[in-house]
C-alpha positions as CSV (number, residue, x, y, z in Angstrom):
1,M,-62.5,47.0,-32.3
2,N,-62.0,45.0,-29.0
3,N,-58.1,43.3,-28.5
4,I,-58.7,42.2,-24.8
5,G,-58.0,38.8,-25.1
6,K,-55.1,39.0,-28.0
7,G,-52.5,38.7,-25.3
8,S,-49.2,40.5,-24.6
9,R,-45.9,39.5,-25.9
10,H,-42.8,38.3,-24.5
11,L,-39.5,40.0,-25.7
12,S,-36.2,38.5,-25.0
13,T,-32.2,38.7,-25.2
14,C,-29.4,36.6,-23.7
15,I,-26.6,38.4,-22.6
16,D,-23.2,37.0,-22.0
17,R,-23.4,39.1,-18.3
18,T,-24.0,38.4,-14.6
19,V,-27.2,39.0,-14.0
20,N,-25.9,40.8,-11.0
21,D,-23.8,42.7,-13.5
22,V,-27.2,43.0,-16.2
23,Y,-29.5,44.7,-13.2
24,A,-27.1,47.3,-12.0
25,Y,-26.9,48.4,-15.4
26,A,-30.4,48.1,-16.1
27,S,-31.9,49.0,-13.7
28,D,-30.0,52.4,-13.3
29,P,-32.8,54.5,-14.8
30,A,-29.7,57.4,-15.7
31,N,-28.4,54.5,-18.3
32,L,-32.3,54.4,-20.1
33,P,-30.7,57.1,-23.3
34,A,-27.9,54.6,-24.0
35,W,-30.5,51.3,-24.6
36,A,-34.0,52.6,-24.7
37,H,-34.3,54.4,-27.5
38,G,-38.5,54.4,-27.4
39,L,-37.6,56.1,-23.9
40,G,-36.3,59.3,-25.6
41,E,-32.0,61.1,-25.7
42,S,-32.6,62.8,-21.8
43,I,-34.0,61.4,-18.8
44,E,-33.8,63.8,-15.6
45,K,-35.2,63.2,-12.2
46,I,-37.8,65.0,-10.9
47,E,-38.7,64.3,-7.0
48,E,-39.2,60.3,-6.6
49,H,-39.6,60.3,-10.3
50,W,-38.0,60.0,-13.8
51,V,-39.0,62.0,-16.6
52,A,-37.7,62.1,-20.4
53,E,-38.6,65.1,-22.2
54,F,-37.5,64.6,-25.5
55,S,-39.3,61.0,-26.3
56,P,-41.5,60.4,-29.2
57,M,-44.1,60.1,-27.1
58,G,-43.8,63.8,-25.7
59,R,-43.5,63.5,-21.8
60,V,-43.1,61.4,-20.1
61,V,-42.9,60.4,-16.4
62,I,-40.6,57.1,-15.3
63,T,-41.8,55.1,-11.6
64,F,-39.5,52.1,-11.4
65,A,-39.8,49.1,-8.8
66,P,-37.8,49.7,-5.9
67,Q,-34.6,48.3,-5.7
68,N,-34.0,44.3,-5.7
69,E,-32.8,41.0,-5.8
70,L,-35.3,39.3,-7.8
71,G,-34.6,41.1,-11.2
72,V,-38.1,43.1,-11.3
73,L,-37.3,46.0,-13.2
74,D,-40.7,46.9,-13.8
75,H,-42.0,50.3,-14.5
76,D,-45.4,52.5,-14.9
77,V,-44.4,55.3,-18.4
78,T,-46.9,58.1,-18.1
79,L,-47.7,59.7,-21.3
80,S,-48.4,63.2,-21.3
81,S,-52.3,62.3,-22.0
82,G,-52.4,60.9,-18.5
83,K,-53.0,57.4,-19.4
84,T,-50.2,55.4,-17.1
85,V,-48.5,51.9,-19.0
86,Y,-47.4,49.4,-17.0
87,N,-43.6,47.2,-18.1
88,P,-43.3,44.3,-16.9
89,V,-38.9,43.6,-17.1
90,R,-37.3,40.5,-15.7
91,V,-33.8,39.8,-15.6
92,I,-32.7,36.0,-14.8
93,A,-30.2,34.3,-14.2
94,D,-29.3,32.0,-17.7
95,G,-25.9,29.9,-17.0
96,A,-23.7,32.2,-16.7
97,G,-25.5,34.8,-18.4
98,S,-28.5,36.5,-18.0
99,E,-31.9,36.4,-20.2
100,V,-33.4,39.8,-20.1
101,V,-37.8,39.5,-20.7
102,F,-39.9,42.3,-21.7
103,T,-42.8,41.5,-21.4
104,L,-45.3,44.0,-23.7
105,R,-48.4,43.9,-23.0
106,R,-51.0,44.3,-25.8
107,R,-53.2,47.8,-25.2
108,P,-57.2,47.7,-25.8
109,E,-56.9,50.0,-28.0
110,M,-53.9,49.1,-30.3
111,S,-54.0,48.2,-33.7
112,D,-51.9,45.0,-35.1
113,A,-49.5,47.8,-36.5
114,E,-49.0,49.7,-33.6
115,F,-48.7,46.8,-31.1
116,E,-46.1,44.9,-33.9
117,R,-44.2,48.8,-34.2
118,D,-43.9,48.6,-30.6
119,A,-42.8,45.0,-30.7
120,G,-40.2,46.2,-32.6
121,M,-39.0,49.0,-30.6
122,V,-38.4,46.7,-27.4
123,A,-36.4,43.8,-29.6
124,A,-34.7,47.0,-31.0
125,D,-33.9,47.8,-27.4
126,L,-33.2,44.1,-26.1
127,A,-29.9,44.9,-28.4
128,R,-28.9,47.5,-27.2
129,L,-28.5,46.6,-24.2
130,K,-27.0,43.3,-25.4
131,E,-24.6,45.5,-27.0
132,L,-23.6,47.9,-24.5
133,M,-22.9,44.6,-21.9
134,E,-21.1,42.3,-24.1
135,S,-18.7,44.9,-25.3
136,G,-17.9,46.3,-21.4
């Protein structure tokens, strides 16, 4: 089944912290295990990449966009199969707070159930990020 044209889904959460605070925390790969459980429970830097060994997807290599002033948190996740998945993420100002927007891209081989499962995982990750940022 060809899923091209079924599009992407934008998942977001508003956080009662400044865009600078949210970007500083979310852009630090060392913080990922605390809020992005879909990438695993631990992460380590190996040369210029970050590697999550205990990811539900197996060993994954994560390459992040360079630090920037635009709130861009884009990252590539290279799966153990060698396939790379591009993940666009933005932290944008929302009044005195922030909104984090994750664009979940539907890969051609994904079933409806897989896409919904991934959307649920991203939504849960964003909810954890919100909870961490607003409690600290």
